[in-house]
N, C-alpha and C positions, 0 to 999 in steps of 0.2 A: 558777048556770049549771053544768050537768053537761057533762062531756066524755066522750064515748063512744069506745071504741076500736074501730077498723076492723080486722076480720080479712081480709087481702088474699086468704087462701086461700079464705075462704068466698065472696068476691065474684069470684073468678076473676082478681083483679088480681095480677100478678107483676112484679118489677123486670125491666128489658128483659134484663139479662144472664143472669138466671135463665131467662126465657122462651126466649132464644136456645139455652142449654144444653139445655133440655128438648126444643126443637125439633130439634137435632143428634142427640140421643139417639133420638128417635123415627124420625128418618131412617136412622141406623145400624142400627136393628132390622129395617129393611126391605131390608137388603143381600141380594144373591143369594149365598149362602153357597157353593153349588156353583161359580159362576164365580170367587168369591175363592179357593177351594180349587185350582181349576185354574190361576189366575194364579200362586198361590204355588208350586205343583208345577211348572209349566213353568219359571218363573224359576229355582228351585233346581236342577232337572234341567239346564237350560242352563249354569249356573254349574259344575256338576259335570262337564259334558261338555267345557266350555272348558278346565278345569283339566287334564284328560287330553289334549287336542288339542294345547295349547300347552306342555306341560310340558317338552319337549326342544327347544323354539325357542331361538334365540340369546339373546333377552332374557329367557328363563325364562317361567313361567306367567303368563298375562294374567288370571287370575281375580281378583286383587286389584283391578286397575283396572276390570275388568268389574263386580265387586261394588260398587264406588263408584258406577258409573253406575246400577246397579240401586237403589242407595239413594236417589240423586237422583230416580229414577223412581217409588219408593215415595212420596217427598214430593209429587211431581206428582200422583200418584195420590190421595192423601189430600186434597189441596187441591181437586181437581177435584170430588170428591164433593159438596162443600157449594156448588157453583155451579149454579144452576138452569139447565138446558139451553135454557130460553126465552130466556135472556140472549144465547146465541149466535145465536138466531134473530133477534133485534132488531139485532144487531150485525154481520150477515153481510157487509154492504157494507164497513165499516172492515177487517173481517178479510180480506175478498178483496183489496182494494187494498194492504193492508199486506203480504200474502203476496207479491203481484206486486212490490212495491217492493224486498222483500228478495230476490227471485230476480233482479231487474235488478241490484241490488247485486253479488250473487254473480258475474254475468257480467262486470261491470265491474272489481271489486276484490277478487274471491274469490281464494283460495290455489289455484294450480294444482298438480295432481298427476297425473302420467302423462298430461299433455295435456288433463285434464278440470278444469273450474272448478266444484266442488260444495261447497266447504267455506269457512267464515268463521272466522278465528282471533280468539278472544276471550281474551286472556291465554294461560294454559296449556291452555285448552279449546278444541278445534276442533269445531264443529257443522256438520251438513249440513241447511240449510233446506229442501230438498226432502223430507226425511225427515219433518219436523214439518208440512210442507205437505200430506201425505197426509191427516191428520186434518182440517186447516183446509179442504181442498178439499172434503171431504165435508160439513162444517158449512155452508160457503157454498152449495153447490149445494142442500142440503136447505132452507136458508133461502129461497132464491129459489123452489124449487118449492112450498114450504108457503104462500107468499103467492099462488100462482096455482093452487091446487088446483081451482077451478071451471073454469079454462080449460086443464085438463092435457091434455085430448084435442084441443085446437086445435093446428094446425100451428106456430104461433108460439111456444108455451111450450117444447116440446122443442128447437126450433131455437135459441132464446135460451139455454137451459141448455147447449146444445152450444157456442155462441159463448162463453159465460162459461168453460166448461171448456177449450176449446182454447187459450186464451192461456196459462195455466200449463203446459199439456202441451208446447206449443211451447218455452216458456222453459226447461223441464227437457230436452227432447229436444236442444236446441242446446248443452247444457253440455259435452259430450254424456252423457246418461244415459238409454238406451233402457229399461232395466229399470224404472227409477222412472216414466217416461212411460207404460210399460204398466200399471203399478199405478194410475196416475191414470185411464187409460182404463177399467180394469175398475171403478173406483169411479163413474165417470160412468154406465157401462151399469147398475150396480146401483141407484143412486139413481133413475134414470129408470124402472126396473122397479118398484121399491117405490112410487114415486109413482103408478103406475097408468097409464103411457104404454102405448097400444095396441101389441099384438104386431107389426102390419104396420109401424107407425113404427119400432119397435126393429129390425125386420128391414131396413128401408131404411137406417137408420144403420149397421148391421153391413155391409150390402152396400157403403155408401160408404166405410166404413173398409177393407174388403177392396181396393177399387179404389185407394185411397191406397196401402196396403201394396204392392200389386203395382206401381205406378208408381215408388215409391221403391227397391224391390228389383230390379226387372227392366226396366221400360219406360224410365225416365229414364236409368239406366246404360248401356243400349243406345244411347240417343241421345247419350252423351257427357257427361251431367250426373250427378256422383256426389253423392248427398246423405249417404251414410254415410261414415264414416272407413274407411280401409283395414282396420284391425283389426276393425271392426264387420262389414264385409263378409265377412272371413275367418272370423269365428264362424259366420255364417250358412251359409257354404259349407261349413264343417266339419260343421255339423249334418246338411246334406242329403247330404253325401259324407263320412262319418266315416272312411273308409279311406284318404282322400288325405292326404298330408303329415303323417305320424304324428309327426314330430319337430318340426313347426312349428305350424300353425294349429290341428291337431286334438290336440296333445300334452295339453293340460289335460283334455280331454274323455276321452281314452283312459286317462289315470292315474286319473281319477275313476272311471271304470267298473270299472277294475282294483281300486281300493280298496273300493268297494261289494261287489263279488263276492268279494274276499278275506276279508271279515268272516264270511261264512257265517252260521250261526244264532246262535252265541254270542259271536262276535268274537274278535279276535286279542290283546285286551288293549293296554294302552298300550306296553309294551315290544315286543310282537309285531307292532304295526302299523307295518310298515316304510315304507309308502307315505307315512304321516304323519310318523313319527318321523324318518325320513331325508330329508324335504323332497322326495320324488319328486312329491308332489302340491302344486302351487302354490296359494297363497291358501287353505290348508286351514283357516284360522281364521275366514275370512270368507265368500267366495263358495262354497267347497267344504266348508263345516262339516258339512253333512249326510253327505257321502261319508266324511269322517274319523270321524264318530260310527258309521256304519255299519261301518267297518273295525274299530274298536276294540271296539264294543259288540255288533256283529252285528245280525241281523235282530230279535231280541228287544228289544234296546236302542233300535234306531230305531223299532220299533212303540210302545214306551211313549211316546216323544215324540210320535208321531203321534196316539195315543189322547188324550194331553193337549190336543193342538191340537184335536181333534175336539170334546172337551168344552167348550173355549172357544167354538168355532163353534156348537155346539148351544144353549148358554146365550144366546149373542147373537141367535140366531134366535128363542128364546123370548121375548127382550126386545122383539123386533120386534112380536110379537102382542100384547103386553100394554102397549105404549106409550101414553101418555095422549093424544097428538095426532099428527098427520100428520108434523110435523117430527121428532119424537123417533123415530118408526117408520123414516123415511128414513134418519136419521143411524145408527141401529142396523143396518139393512140394508146400508148403505154400508160401514160398518166390519166387519161380519161377512164380507161377500164380498171385500173387500180384503185381509183378514187370511187367508182361505182362499186367495185367488189367490197371495199370496206363498209360502205354504207349498208350494202345489202346483208352482209354477214353480220354485222353488229345489230342491226334492227331484227333480223331473222332470229338470232339467237335468244333475244329477250322474249320472243313469243314461242320459243320451242320448235321453231322451223329449222334451225341449224344448230350444231354443237356449240357449247360455250368455249370461246378461243381466246378472248382477251383482246379482241381487235378493237382499237378506240373508234369512237364516233367522230368523224371529222368536224372540227371547229366546236365541238361540245365537250366531249370528255376532257377532264382536268388533266393538264400536263403540258409542259413547255415545249418538248420535243415534237409532239404531234401538231400542234397549231403552228409551230414555225415551219415545219415540213410542209404542211398544207399551203402556207403562203408561199413557200418556195416553189412548190409545184405549179401554182396558178401563175406565179411571176414568170416561169419559163413558158408557159403556155401563152401569156401576153407577149413575151419577147418574140416568140415565134410569129404571132399574128401580126405584130408591128413590122415585121420584115417580109411579109407576104409579097408576091409580085404585084405590082401596080397594074391598073387597067390601062389598056392603050386608048389613047385619045384619037377620035376620028379627025 
């Protein structure tokens, strides 16, 4: 009896571990290298900016702590690359109810800071669930809409999506965190648009949103029912009347505008940026990080950051067009618009173009939850791009 050797390579048979390794290498070769370069450049630029912005703070530069958060973000980014986005589509319901449960927990037992309950303490790390919820929110709505692509133009599907979206929006709003609630609303509008909801339905939703905003800001307060906290009302009043109360409600806005204007073309440098260095500009490492960057590095320095943001958004929109299915396209569109919305609102509020909302500047504002969430979002974009349909060979 003879024994024949079997060549596993000739028969296409490989051990499972080797097959998994080859599959991962094949996926990594399909990375969007421009998006990866934009991510690396934006993160590095943000760390460099934060080092200069916080160099003269009482606790010293925050770049070491921020670099640690960025490292965690890189680990999350790499891990997400090997998760098939279709898994999120199948698990959108558990993700949704898990996110709601965490938000309710924050309201009940979260750490209170300056009258807001937004954070959960886990040992030495404090994280903000609503930040991570931004990406989870997009995944949930994309999963819901992908299941109902055939009925997307019926009235029930957009209304049901609106119902799913309003619950986390309200939970974030009552923390209170108007800025993050606005980000959620922008993501909701984006996923409905990418999913193919008709324009007139989107217009009706926009009109309804405007009516609710008018009720909260003017109609209900005129009737004696105040939905917003006093400091939130003061911020909105300061935006519409920036010349009033320069030492009170509009102080932060006036100092921010001064810092941006003082930077000029080339900036005043770290030592010459008195608005930031002498702490005339409050929250210069978080809410007003863009104003501090503009003061220290000037128009050119701020433009470099904005161009890096533009590169990220451009590549994200390219991923929308090449996605393999509707779910992936909706997720990519929601993340792209959400990212762009945060950049616009944060930069605009430092110049008095938008109300002060507390939305962090991606990859720049000091905070672990924000930078890790941004790495997570870009990682999901890359995972979608890596699994795009391949080109047919002639």
